[in-house]
C-alpha positions in Angstrom: -30.7 49.9 111.3 -30.5 53.6 112.2 -26.9 53.2 113.3 -25.9 51.9 109.8 -24.0 54.5 107.8 -24.2 54.5 103.9 -20.6 53.4 103.9 -21.3 50.1 105.8 -21.6 46.9 103.7 -24.8 45.9 105.3 -26.4 49.2 104.2 -25.9 48.3 100.5 -27.0 44.7 101.1 -30.3 45.9 102.6 -30.7 48.5 99.8 -30.2 45.9 97.1 -32.6 43.5 98.8 -35.2 46.1 99.1 -34.7 47.2 95.4 -35.0 43.7 94.0 -38.3 43.0 92.5 -38.8 39.4 93.6 -38.0 36.2 91.8 -36.7 36.3 88.1 -38.0 33.1 86.5 -35.6 31.1 84.4 -36.2 31.8 80.7 -36.9 29.0 78.3 -33.8 27.2 77.0 -33.3 26.1 73.4 -32.0 22.5 73.1 -29.8 21.5 70.4 -32.7 19.7 68.6 -34.5 23.2 68.6 -37.0 22.1 71.1 -37.5 24.4 74.1 -37.3 23.5 77.8 -39.9 25.6 79.5 -40.7 24.4 83.1 -38.1 24.6 85.9 -37.9 20.8 86.1 -37.2 20.4 82.4 -34.7 23.2 82.4 -32.9 21.7 85.4 -32.8 18.3 83.9 -31.5 19.8 80.6 -28.8 21.7 82.4 -27.7 18.7 84.3 -27.5 16.7 81.1 -25.4 19.5 79.5 -22.9 19.8 82.4 -22.6 15.9 82.5 -21.9 15.9 78.7 -19.2 18.7 79.0 -17.6 17.0 82.0 -17.7 13.4 80.8 -14.7 11.9 79.1 -16.8 9.8 76.7 -15.1 11.1 73.6 -13.4 8.6 71.4 -9.8 8.1 72.3 -7.4 9.9 70.0 -4.2 7.7 70.5 -4.9 4.1 71.5 -1.3 3.4 72.1 -0.8 6.4 74.4 -4.0 5.6 76.4 -2.8 2.0 76.8 0.6 3.2 78.1 -1.2 5.5 80.6 -3.5 2.8 81.8 -0.7 0.4 82.3 1.2 2.9 84.3 -1.8 3.7 86.5 -2.4 -0.1 87.1 1.3 -0.3 88.2 1.1 2.5 90.5 -2.2 1.4 92.0 -0.8 -2.1 92.5 2.0 -0.9 94.8 1.6 -1.1 98.6 0.5 2.4 99.9 3.1 4.6 101.4 2.3 6.3 104.7 4.3 9.4 103.7 1.3 11.9 104.1 1.9 13.9 107.3 -1.0 14.2 109.6 -3.0 17.4 109.7 -2.1 19.6 112.7 -4.1 21.8 114.9 -2.0 24.9 113.8 -2.4 24.1 110.2 -6.3 24.0 110.6 -6.2 27.1 112.7 -4.2 29.0 110.0 -6.7 27.8 107.3 -9.8 28.7 109.4 -8.3 32.2 109.9 -7.8 32.6 106.1 -11.5 31.7 105.3 -13.4 34.4 103.4 -16.5 35.2 105.4 -18.3 36.6 102.3 -18.4 33.2 100.5 -21.6 31.2 100.6 -21.8 28.2 103.0 -21.5 24.7 101.7 -24.3 22.1 101.5 -24.0 21.7 105.4 -25.2 25.3 105.8 -22.2 26.2 108.1 -20.9 29.7 107.2 -17.3 30.6 107.2 -18.1 33.2 109.8 -19.4 30.5 112.1 -16.4 28.3 111.4 -14.1 31.2 112.4 -16.0 31.1 115.8 -15.1 27.4 116.5 -13.3 26.7 119.8 -10.0 24.9 120.1 -11.6 21.7 121.3 -14.0 21.8 118.3 -11.0 22.4 115.9 -9.2 19.6 117.6 -12.1 17.2 116.8 -11.9 18.4 113.1 -8.2 17.6 113.1 -8.9 14.1 114.5 -11.7 13.5 111.8 -9.4 14.7 109.0 -6.5 12.5 110.1 -8.9 9.5 110.5 -10.1 10.1 107.0 -6.6 10.3 105.7 -5.5 7.2 107.7 -8.4 5.1 106.5 -8.5 6.6 102.9 -12.2 7.4 103.4 -13.7 10.8 102.4 -17.4 11.1 103.1 -19.4 11.4 99.9 -21.0 14.7 101.2 -17.5 16.2 100.9 -17.5 15.5 97.2 -20.9 17.2 96.5 -21.7 20.7 95.6 -24.7 22.7 94.6 -24.1 24.1 91.2 -25.8 27.4 90.3 -25.8 28.7 86.7 -24.8 32.5 86.5 -25.9 34.2 83.3 -23.1 36.0 81.5 -24.0 39.7 81.0 -24.6 40.5 77.4 -25.4 36.9 76.2 -28.9 35.8 75.1 -30.5 33.7 77.9 -31.8 31.1 75.5 -28.3 29.8 74.3 -26.9 26.6 75.4 -25.8 26.3 79.1 -22.3 26.1 77.9 -22.4 30.0 77.5 -23.1 30.4 81.2 -20.7 30.1 84.3 -21.2 27.6 86.8 -20.6 28.3 90.5 -20.4 25.9 93.3 
């Protein structure tokens, strides 16, 4: 710690951590029916419902004929024999992508940081290449690859009791 100068990133991270005065509780959220979600579990449930509503395509169709044409075209495309025109992933491609990873980004659900991934050896990267190519060949992508932890980030200057739609989501 004595060797860290004020210009070092770690200095400011430590300063911020020491300055923070603990956990800031989630404020109550007003629901559309004017009731209030108070405890964390209720707030989380309300936020999940709100995000699901925003992301669902359950709104009534606007143009039935257009939607029918799209559905027919999708059906035709999915009925065709699959083409094997997707090139396999190469080791050099994975190495290039790993080198370009931002080490200041948060790790995924697996907890593996980009800094750790950048330290992977060639044999380990080769194993990843084999896994990626097997996934592509078998058209199987693990459900864990399709999950994310969503964290609401309050927009500065906006009241905290507004609908979740006024907040950003980060995953």
